[in-house]
N, CA, C and O atoms as a MOPAC input file, in Angstrom:
PM7 MOZYME 1SCF
protein

 N     -7.19400 1    -8.43600 1   -13.39900 1
 C     -6.69400 1    -9.74200 1   -13.04600 1
 C     -7.56700 1   -10.42100 1   -11.98900 1
 O     -7.48800 1   -11.63600 1   -11.80700 1
 N     -8.38200 1    -9.65800 1   -11.30500 1
 C     -9.20600 1   -10.24000 1   -10.26800 1
 C    -10.28400 1   -11.15300 1   -10.82900 1
 O    -10.76800 1   -12.04100 1   -10.12700 1
 N    -10.67500 1   -10.94500 1   -12.10800 1
 C    -11.74900 1   -11.75300 1   -12.67500 1
 C    -11.39600 1   -13.23500 1   -12.66400 1
 O    -12.25700 1   -14.07100 1   -12.38900 1
 N    -10.15500 1   -13.56700 1   -12.95500 1
 C     -9.75600 1   -14.96400 1   -13.05900 1
 C     -9.85600 1   -15.67200 1   -11.72000 1
 O    -10.28900 1   -16.82300 1   -11.65600 1
 N     -9.46100 1   -14.99600 1   -10.65200 1
 C     -9.54000 1   -15.61600 1    -9.33300 1
 C    -10.98700 1   -15.92400 1    -8.98200 1
 O    -11.27100 1   -16.95100 1    -8.36600 1
 N    -11.89300 1   -15.05300 1    -9.36400 1
 C    -13.30300 1   -15.28400 1    -9.08400 1
 C    -13.83700 1   -16.46000 1    -9.90400 1
 O    -14.70500 1   -17.19600 1    -9.43400 1
 N    -13.32600 1   -16.64400 1   -11.12300 1
 C    -13.79300 1   -17.73200 1   -11.98700 1
 C    -13.21200 1   -19.07800 1   -11.59700 1
 O    -13.83100 1   -20.11100 1   -11.85200 1
 N    -12.04600 1   -19.08900 1   -10.98700 1
 C    -11.42100 1   -20.36400 1   -10.62000 1
 C    -12.31800 1   -21.08000 1    -9.60800 1
 O    -12.85800 1   -20.44500 1    -8.70200 1
 N    -12.47800 1   -22.38000 1    -9.75500 1
 C    -13.39500 1   -23.11900 1    -8.89000 1
 C    -12.96000 1   -23.05100 1    -7.43300 1
 O    -13.78100 1   -22.77500 1    -6.55800 1
 N    -11.70400 1   -23.29400 1    -7.16300 1
 C    -11.21700 1   -23.23300 1    -5.79500 1
 C     -9.74500 1   -22.85200 1    -5.81100 1
 O     -8.88900 1   -23.71100 1    -5.60200 1
 N     -9.42900 1   -21.57200 1    -6.05600 1
 C     -8.02800 1   -21.18700 1    -6.16700 1
 C     -7.24800 1   -21.40800 1    -4.88200 1
 O     -6.04600 1   -21.66600 1    -4.93700 1
 N     -7.89500 1   -21.31600 1    -3.73200 1
 C     -7.17500 1   -21.51300 1    -2.47200 1
 C     -6.65500 1   -22.95100 1    -2.37100 1
 O     -5.52500 1   -23.17500 1    -1.93600 1
 N     -7.47300 1   -23.91200 1    -2.76900 1
 C     -7.03800 1   -25.31000 1    -2.74000 1
 C     -5.90400 1   -25.52900 1    -3.74100 1
 O     -4.95800 1   -26.26700 1    -3.46400 1
 N     -6.00200 1   -24.89300 1    -4.89000 1
 C     -4.95600 1   -25.03200 1    -5.89100 1
 C     -3.66100 1   -24.39700 1    -5.40400 1
 O     -2.57600 1   -24.91200 1    -5.67500 1
 N     -3.76900 1   -23.29400 1    -4.69600 1
 C     -2.59200 1   -22.54300 1    -4.28500 1
 C     -1.72500 1   -23.28500 1    -3.28600 1
 O     -0.49800 1   -23.19300 1    -3.34200 1
 N     -2.33400 1   -24.00800 1    -2.38800 1
 C     -1.53000 1   -24.63100 1    -1.34100 1
 C     -2.13500 1   -25.94400 1    -0.89700 1
 O     -3.33200 1   -26.03700 1    -0.62800 1
 N     -1.30400 1   -26.94000 1    -0.82700 1
 C     -1.71500 1   -28.24100 1    -0.34500 1
 C     -0.98500 1   -28.47500 1     0.97400 1
 O      0.21800 1   -28.73800 1     0.96400 1
 N     -1.68000 1   -28.38600 1     2.11100 1
 C     -0.99100 1   -28.51300 1     3.40100 1
 C     -0.31500 1   -29.86800 1     3.59400 1
 O      0.66400 1   -29.97100 1     4.33300 1
 N     -0.83100 1   -30.90900 1     2.93400 1
 C     -0.21100 1   -32.22700 1     3.07300 1
 C      1.16200 1   -32.26800 1     2.42000 1
 O      2.07200 1   -32.93600 1     2.91100 1
 N      1.30500 1   -31.55500 1     1.31900 1
 C      2.58600 1   -31.54400 1     0.60900 1
 C      3.45800 1   -30.35700 1     0.99700 1
 O      4.67200 1   -30.37800 1     0.79600 1
 N      2.83600 1   -29.32600 1     1.55200 1
 C      3.59600 1   -28.16300 1     1.96100 1
 C      4.04800 1   -27.28200 1     0.81400 1
 O      4.96800 1   -26.48100 1     0.97900 1
 N      3.41900 1   -27.41400 1    -0.34600 1
 C      3.77000 1   -26.55500 1    -1.47900 1
 C      2.57200 1   -26.39500 1    -2.39400 1
 O      1.55200 1   -27.06300 1    -2.22400 1
 N      2.70200 1   -25.50400 1    -3.36800 1
 C      1.58100 1   -25.23800 1    -4.25700 1
 C      1.28900 1   -26.45200 1    -5.12400 1
 O      2.17300 1   -27.25900 1    -5.40800 1
 N      0.03900 1   -26.56500 1    -5.53800 1
 C     -0.36800 1   -27.67600 1    -6.38700 1
 C      0.35000 1   -27.64100 1    -7.73700 1
 O      0.79100 1   -28.67900 1    -8.23100 1
 N      0.46800 1   -26.45800 1    -8.33000 1
 C      1.11000 1   -26.36500 1    -9.64500 1
 C      2.57500 1   -26.75300 1    -9.56400 1
 O      3.09000 1   -27.42700 1   -10.45600 1
 N      3.24500 1   -26.33500 1    -8.50500 1
 C      4.65400 1   -26.68100 1    -8.36200 1
 C      4.82300 1   -28.18000 1    -8.13600 1
 O      5.86500 1   -28.74800 1    -8.46400 1
 N      3.79100 1   -28.82200 1    -7.57200 1
 C      3.86000 1   -30.25500 1    -7.30100 1
 C      3.56600 1   -31.10000 1    -8.53300 1
 O      3.86100 1   -32.29500 1    -8.54700 1
 N      2.98500 1   -30.49200 1    -9.57200 1
 C      2.65400 1   -31.26100 1   -10.77800 1
 C      3.91800 1   -31.64100 1   -11.53700 1
 O      4.86800 1   -30.86000 1   -11.59000 1
 N      3.93800 1   -32.84300 1   -12.13100 1
 C      5.04600 1   -33.17300 1   -13.02400 1
 C      5.07600 1   -32.18600 1   -14.18600 1
 O      4.03000 1   -31.68700 1   -14.60200 1
 N      6.24900 1   -31.90400 1   -14.70500 1
 C      6.40500 1   -30.87100 1   -15.72600 1
 C      5.47800 1   -31.09300 1   -16.92300 1
 O      4.94500 1   -30.12100 1   -17.45800 1
 N      5.27000 1   -32.32900 1   -17.35800 1
 C      4.43900 1   -32.59300 1   -18.53400 1
 C      2.95100 1   -32.34700 1   -18.26800 1
 O      2.16800 1   -32.27600 1   -19.21400 1
 N      2.54500 1   -32.21600 1   -16.99600 1
 C      1.14100 1   -31.96800 1   -16.68000 1
 C      0.84600 1   -30.49400 1   -16.43300 1
 O     -0.31000 1   -30.12300 1   -16.22800 1
 N      1.84700 1   -29.67100 1   -16.44800 1
 C      1.62200 1   -28.24700 1   -16.20700 1
 C      1.04700 1   -27.60600 1   -17.46100 1
 O      1.53400 1   -27.82100 1   -18.57100 1
 N      0.00700 1   -26.82100 1   -17.25900 1
 C     -0.65800 1   -26.16600 1   -18.38000 1
 C     -0.63800 1   -24.66000 1   -18.17400 1
 O     -0.25900 1   -24.16300 1   -17.11300 1
 N     -1.05300 1   -23.95000 1   -19.20500 1
 C     -1.16300 1   -22.50800 1   -19.09000 1
 C     -2.08400 1   -22.11200 1   -17.95100 1
 O     -1.80900 1   -21.14900 1   -17.23400 1
 N     -3.16800 1   -22.84200 1   -17.77900 1
 C     -4.11900 1   -22.54100 1   -16.71100 1
 C     -3.47500 1   -22.74000 1   -15.34000 1
 O     -3.67700 1   -21.92700 1   -14.43800 1
 N     -2.69800 1   -23.82000 1   -15.17600 1
 C     -2.07100 1   -24.05300 1   -13.87200 1
 C     -1.03600 1   -22.97200 1   -13.57200 1
 O     -0.91200 1   -22.53400 1   -12.42800 1
 N     -0.29600 1   -22.53900 1   -14.59100 1
 C      0.67100 1   -21.45500 1   -14.38000 1
 C     -0.05900 1   -20.16300 1   -14.00700 1
 O      0.37300 1   -19.42900 1   -13.11900 1
 N     -1.16100 1   -19.89900 1   -14.69300 1
 C     -1.91200 1   -18.68000 1   -14.40200 1
 C     -2.45700 1   -18.71300 1   -12.98200 1
 O     -2.36700 1   -17.71500 1   -12.26700 1
 N     -3.01700 1   -19.83600 1   -12.56100 1
 C     -3.54300 1   -19.93900 1   -11.20400 1
 C     -2.44400 1   -19.77600 1   -10.16900 1
 O     -2.66600 1   -19.16500 1    -9.12300 1
 N     -1.26500 1   -20.31200 1   -10.44300 1
 C     -0.15300 1   -20.13900 1    -9.51600 1
 C      0.22300 1   -18.65900 1    -9.42900 1
 O      0.53200 1   -18.15700 1    -8.34800 1
 N      0.19800 1   -17.96500 1   -10.56500 1
 C      0.45000 1   -16.52700 1   -10.55800 1
 C     -0.56900 1   -15.78900 1    -9.70100 1
 O     -0.22000 1   -14.85800 1    -8.97500 1
 N     -1.82600 1   -16.20400 1    -9.78700 1
 C     -2.88100 1   -15.59000 1    -8.97600 1
 C     -2.61700 1   -15.83500 1    -7.49000 1
 O     -2.83000 1   -14.95300 1    -6.65900 1
 N     -2.15500 1   -17.02900 1    -7.17100 1
 C     -1.83600 1   -17.33000 1    -5.77600 1
 C     -0.77600 1   -16.37100 1    -5.24600 1
 O     -0.91300 1   -15.83000 1    -4.14900 1
 N      0.28400 1   -16.16100 1    -6.03100 1
 C      1.34600 1   -15.23900 1    -5.60800 1
 C      0.83600 1   -13.80200 1    -5.56800 1
 O      1.18700 1   -13.05100 1    -4.65800 1
 N      0.02900 1   -13.41400 1    -6.52000 1
 C     -0.49000 1   -12.05000 1    -6.55300 1
 C     -1.35200 1   -11.75600 1    -5.33100 1
 O     -1.25400 1   -10.68200 1    -4.73900 1
 N     -2.20300 1   -12.72100 1    -4.95500 1
 C     -3.13500 1   -12.51400 1    -3.85600 1
 C     -2.58300 1   -12.96300 1    -2.50800 1
 O     -3.18300 1   -12.68200 1    -1.47000 1
 N     -1.44300 1   -13.66000 1    -2.51200 1
 C     -0.87100 1   -14.14800 1    -1.25800 1
 C     -1.67300 1   -15.27900 1    -0.64100 1
 O     -1.77400 1   -15.37000 1     0.58300 1
 N     -2.24500 1   -16.14100 1    -1.47200 1
 C     -3.04800 1   -17.26700 1    -0.99000 1
 C     -2.19800 1   -18.52900 1    -0.97600 1
 O     -1.85900 1   -19.06800 1    -2.02900 1
 N     -1.85700 1   -18.99400 1     0.21000 1
 C     -1.07100 1   -20.21500 1     0.33900 1
 C      0.41600 1   -20.00500 1     0.17200 1
 O      1.20800 1   -20.89100 1     0.49400 1
 N      0.80500 1   -18.85500 1    -0.32300 1
 C      2.21800 1   -18.49400 1    -0.49900 1
 C      2.36700 1   -17.02200 1    -0.12100 1
 O      1.37700 1   -16.30000 1    -0.00200 1
 N      3.60600 1   -16.58600 1     0.06500 1
 C      3.83300 1   -15.17300 1     0.37000 1
 C      3.46800 1   -14.32100 1    -0.84400 1
 O      3.77000 1   -14.69600 1    -1.97700 1
 N      2.82400 1   -13.18600 1    -0.61600 1
 C      2.44500 1   -12.28300 1    -1.70300 1
 C      3.71300 1   -11.74700 1    -2.36100 1
 O      4.60300 1   -11.22500 1    -1.68900 1
 N      3.78100 1   -11.88700 1    -3.69800 1
 C      4.97800 1   -11.47400 1    -4.43400 1
 C      4.58100 1   -11.13800 1    -5.86500 1
 O      4.33800 1   -12.03500 1    -6.67300 1
 N      4.51400 1    -9.84400 1    -6.18100 1
 C      4.07300 1    -9.41700 1    -7.51000 1
 C      5.02100 1    -9.86000 1    -8.61400 1
 O      4.57500 1   -10.20400 1    -9.70800 1
 N      6.31900 1    -9.85600 1    -8.34400 1
 C      7.28800 1   -10.27900 1    -9.36500 1
 C      7.12200 1   -11.76400 1    -9.67800 1
 O      7.15900 1   -12.16200 1   -10.84300 1
 N      6.94100 1   -12.57400 1    -8.65200 1
 C      6.73700 1   -14.01100 1    -8.85100 1
 C      5.40600 1   -14.25900 1    -9.56000 1
 O      5.30700 1   -15.15400 1   -10.39900 1
 N      4.39100 1   -13.47400 1    -9.22600 1
 C      3.09000 1   -13.59500 1    -9.88600 1
 C      3.23400 1   -13.31500 1   -11.37600 1
 O      2.71800 1   -14.06400 1   -12.20600 1
 N      3.93400 1   -12.23800 1   -11.71300 1
 C      4.12900 1   -11.89400 1   -13.12800 1
 C      4.90500 1   -12.98600 1   -13.85000 1
 O      4.61700 1   -13.28100 1   -15.01000 1
 N      5.88300 1   -13.59100 1   -13.18300 1
 C      6.67200 1   -14.66600 1   -13.79700 1
 C      5.78000 1   -15.83700 1   -14.21500 1
 O      5.90900 1   -16.35700 1   -15.32300 1
 N      4.87000 1   -16.25100 1   -13.31800 1
 C      4.02900 1   -17.40100 1   -13.61800 1
 C      2.96200 1   -17.07800 1   -14.65700 1
 O      2.65300 1   -17.91000 1   -15.51000 1
 N      2.39600 1   -15.86900 1   -14.58700 1
 C      1.40500 1   -15.47900 1   -15.59800 1
 C      2.09200 1   -15.35800 1   -16.95700 1
 O      1.50000 1   -15.70500 1   -17.97900 1
 N      3.32900 1   -14.87200 1   -16.97900 1
 C      4.07800 1   -14.78200 1   -18.23400 1
 C      4.31000 1   -16.17300 1   -18.82700 1
 O      4.20700 1   -16.35800 1   -20.03900 1
 N      4.62500 1   -17.16000 1   -17.96200 1
 C      4.80600 1   -18.53800 1   -18.45600 1
 C      3.52000 1   -19.05200 1   -19.11200 1
 O      3.56400 1   -19.71400 1   -20.14900 1
 N      2.38800 1   -18.74000 1   -18.50000 1
 C      1.10400 1   -19.15200 1   -19.07600 1
 C      0.87100 1   -18.45400 1   -20.40700 1
 O      0.40700 1   -19.07400 1   -21.36400 1
 N      1.19000 1   -17.16600 1   -20.47000 1
 C      1.01200 1   -16.40900 1   -21.71300 1
 C      1.91100 1   -16.95400 1   -22.81900 1
 O      1.51200 1   -16.98900 1   -23.98300 1
 N      3.10600 1   -17.37300 1   -22.46500 1
 C      4.03000 1   -17.94100 1   -23.46000 1
 C      3.51400 1   -19.25700 1   -24.02600 1
 O      3.93100 1   -19.66900 1   -25.10900 1
 N      2.61700 1   -19.91900 1   -23.31200 1
 C      1.99400 1   -21.15200 1   -23.80400 1
 C      0.72100 1   -20.84600 1   -24.58600 1
 O     -0.09500 1   -21.73600 1   -24.83000 1
 N      0.55700 1   -19.58500 1   -24.97800 1
 C     -0.59600 1   -19.12700 1   -25.75900 1
 C     -1.91700 1   -19.28500 1   -25.03000 1
 O     -2.95100 1   -19.52600 1   -25.65300 1
 N     -1.88500 1   -19.15100 1   -23.71000 1
 C     -3.11200 1   -19.17100 1   -22.92500 1
 C     -3.67200 1   -17.75400 1   -22.95400 1
 O     -3.10500 1   -16.84300 1   -22.35100 1
 N     -4.78600 1   -17.57300 1   -23.65500 1
 C     -5.31600 1   -16.24400 1   -23.95100 1
 C     -5.62800 1   -15.42600 1   -22.70500 1
 O     -5.30800 1   -14.23800 1   -22.66100 1
 N     -6.23500 1   -16.02100 1   -21.70400 1
 C     -6.57800 1   -15.27800 1   -20.49000 1
 C     -5.31600 1   -14.73700 1   -19.81600 1
 O     -5.31200 1   -13.61200 1   -19.31500 1
 N     -4.25700 1   -15.52900 1   -19.80200 1
 C     -2.99800 1   -15.07600 1   -19.20000 1
 C     -2.37800 1   -13.95000 1   -20.02100 1
 O     -1.79500 1   -13.02300 1   -19.45800 1
 N     -2.49700 1   -14.02300 1   -21.33300 1
 C     -1.97900 1   -12.94700 1   -22.18200 1
 C     -2.70100 1   -11.64300 1   -21.86700 1
 O     -2.08000 1   -10.58300 1   -21.78800 1
 N     -4.00200 1   -11.72800 1   -21.68900 1
 C     -4.78900 1   -10.55000 1   -21.33300 1
 C     -4.35400 1   -10.01500 1   -19.96400 1
 O     -4.11000 1    -8.81900 1   -19.80400 1
 N     -4.26200 1   -10.91100 1   -18.98500 1
 C     -3.91200 1   -10.49200 1   -17.63100 1
 C     -2.50700 1    -9.89400 1   -17.57100 1
 O     -2.26900 1    -8.93600 1   -16.83500 1
 N     -1.59400 1   -10.44900 1   -18.33300 1
 C     -0.24200 1    -9.89800 1   -18.36900 1
 C     -0.25900 1    -8.50000 1   -18.98000 1
 O      0.45700 1    -7.61300 1   -18.51500 1
 N     -1.06200 1    -8.30000 1   -20.00600 1
 C     -1.20100 1    -6.97400 1   -20.59300 1
 C     -1.76300 1    -5.96800 1   -19.60400 1
 O     -1.30100 1    -4.82900 1   -19.54300 1
 N     -2.76100 1    -6.38400 1   -18.82800 1
 C     -3.34100 1    -5.50300 1   -17.80400 1
 C     -2.28100 1    -5.16600 1   -16.75400 1
 O     -2.16500 1    -4.01700 1   -16.32700 1
 N     -1.51400 1    -6.16800 1   -16.34500 1
 C     -0.46000 1    -5.94600 1   -15.35400 1
 C      0.56600 1    -4.93600 1   -15.88200 1
 O      0.92900 1    -3.99100 1   -15.18200 1
 N      1.02600 1    -5.13700 1   -17.10800 1
 C      2.00800 1    -4.21500 1   -17.68600 1
 C      1.42900 1    -2.80800 1   -17.82800 1
 O      2.12700 1    -1.82100 1   -17.59700 1
 N      0.15800 1    -2.71800 1   -18.20600 1
 C     -0.47700 1    -1.40600 1   -18.33100 1
 C     -0.53300 1    -0.71300 1   -16.96700 1
 O     -0.23600 1     0.47600 1   -16.85400 1
 N     -0.91800 1    -1.46800 1   -15.93500 1
 C     -0.99000 1    -0.88500 1   -14.58800 1
 C      0.37000 1    -0.38600 1   -14.12400 1
 O      0.46800 1     0.68800 1   -13.53100 1
 N      1.41500 1    -1.15400 1   -14.38900 1
 C      2.76600 1    -0.74000 1   -14.01000 1
 C      3.16800 1     0.49900 1   -14.80800 1
 O      3.72100 1     1.44400 1   -14.24700 1
 N      2.89600 1     0.49900 1   -16.10700 1
 C      3.22600 1     1.64500 1   -16.95500 1
 C      2.49100 1     2.89500 1   -16.47200 1
 O      3.08300 1     3.97200 1   -16.40100 1
 N      1.20800 1     2.75900 1   -16.14200 1
 C      0.42500 1     3.91000 1   -15.67400 1
 C      0.97700 1     4.42900 1   -14.34600 1
 O      0.99600 1     5.63800 1   -14.11700 1
 N      1.41400 1     3.54900 1   -13.49300 1
 C      1.98400 1     3.95700 1   -12.21200 1
 C      3.28300 1     4.72500 1   -12.42200 1
 O      3.51200 1     5.75600 1   -11.78800 1
 N      4.12900 1     4.22300 1   -13.30900 1
 C      5.42000 1     4.89200 1   -13.58700 1
 C      5.20900 1     6.26100 1   -14.22300 1
 O      5.83900 1     7.23800 1   -13.81800 1
 N      4.32500 1     6.33700 1   -15.22000 1
 C      4.12600 1     7.60600 1   -15.92000 1
 C      3.40700 1     8.63800 1   -15.05900 1
 O      3.57200 1     9.83900 1   -15.27100 1
 N      2.61200 1     8.18700 1   -14.08900 1
 C      1.92500 1     9.14000 1   -13.22000 1
 C      2.88700 1     9.80700 1   -12.23600 1
 O      2.62200 1    10.90000 1   -11.73700 1
 N      3.99800 1     9.14000 1   -11.96800 1
 C      5.00400 1     9.70000 1   -11.06200 1
 C      5.99000 1    10.60400 1   -11.77500 1
 O      6.73200 1    11.34600 1   -11.13100 1
 N      6.00500 1    10.55100 1   -13.09900 1
 C      6.97600 1    11.33300 1   -13.87800 1
 C      6.59000 1    12.78800 1   -13.99200 1
 O      7.30800 1    13.56900 1   -14.61600 1

């Protein structure tokens, strides 16, 4: 999942707008939200950039992007689920 953050032009700016006091994606009107914006918001939550770090919230936003058939988000969600599965099975 780290690859996407590196590819984003300026994820920190997208994650938080100090003038508005909230994330850029959350500030967008619903009709302007895209799979990419949902994925970037998920990255913000995953990395704790501009918002509190929250893996569950990150997965929620990446899942929304994947549901919009955004291929990169589908891949990242699969990696996330695999990592969680590997963590659970290693403890068993």
